[in-house]
C-alpha positions in Angstrom: -24.5 -8.0 -9.4 -22.3 -7.1 -12.4 -17.7 -8.6 -12.7 -15.7 -7.1 -10.2 -13.5 -5.4 -12.6 -10.0 -5.4 -11.4 -8.0 -4.9 -14.6 -6.8 -1.3 -14.1 -6.0 -2.4 -10.4 -2.3 -1.1 -10.2 0.4 -2.6 -8.9 4.2 -1.5 -8.1 7.3 -3.7 -8.1 10.5 -3.2 -8.1 12.8 -2.9 -11.6 15.1 -6.0 -11.1 17.9 -3.5 -12.5 18.0 -1.0 -11.0 15.6 -0.9 -8.0 13.3 1.6 -9.0 9.4 1.3 -8.1 7.2 0.5 -11.6 4.1 0.5 -11.2 1.9 -1.3 -13.6 -1.9 -2.4 -14.0 -3.8 -5.8 -14.0 -4.4 -5.4 -17.0 -0.2 -5.5 -17.7 -0.4 -8.5 -16.6 1.5 -11.4 -19.1 3.5 -9.1 -21.0 6.4 -7.1 -20.7 6.7 -3.4 -20.1 9.7 -1.3 -19.7 10.9 0.6 -16.9 10.6 4.2 -16.6 14.0 4.8 -14.9 16.6 2.4 -16.9 14.4 0.9 -19.5 14.7 -2.5 -18.9 12.6 -4.8 -19.9 10.1 -6.7 -17.2 8.0 -9.6 -18.2 4.6 -9.6 -16.0 4.5 -13.4 -16.2 0.4 -14.1 -14.9 1.4 -17.1 -12.6 -2.5 -18.2 -11.4 -2.4 -14.2 -10.8 -5.4 -13.9 -13.3 -7.2 -17.2 -12.2 -6.9 -15.9 -8.7 -8.7 -12.8 -9.5 -11.7 -14.9 -11.2 -12.0 -16.8 -7.9 -12.2 -13.3 -5.4 -14.9 -12.3 -8.1 -16.9 -15.9 -8.1 -16.5 -15.5 -3.8 -17.8 -12.8 -3.7 -21.0 -13.0 -5.7 -21.5 -16.7 -3.2 -22.0 -13.5 -0.3 -25.0 -12.9 -1.8 -26.8 -16.0 -3.0 
């Protein structure tokens, strides 16, 4: 079975400064992006997200053992 790939999955958050929606991909987590509206720099902290997604991949693979 192939590895699940969440890298291109899009998520949307609210800009902390202007409250506009900001869309990013999982691949961008751990870096900084700019709000498309106000251009504020938003740091996308990993906080274990990528490890959590790797755990999901392992759990799904174990379903078929």
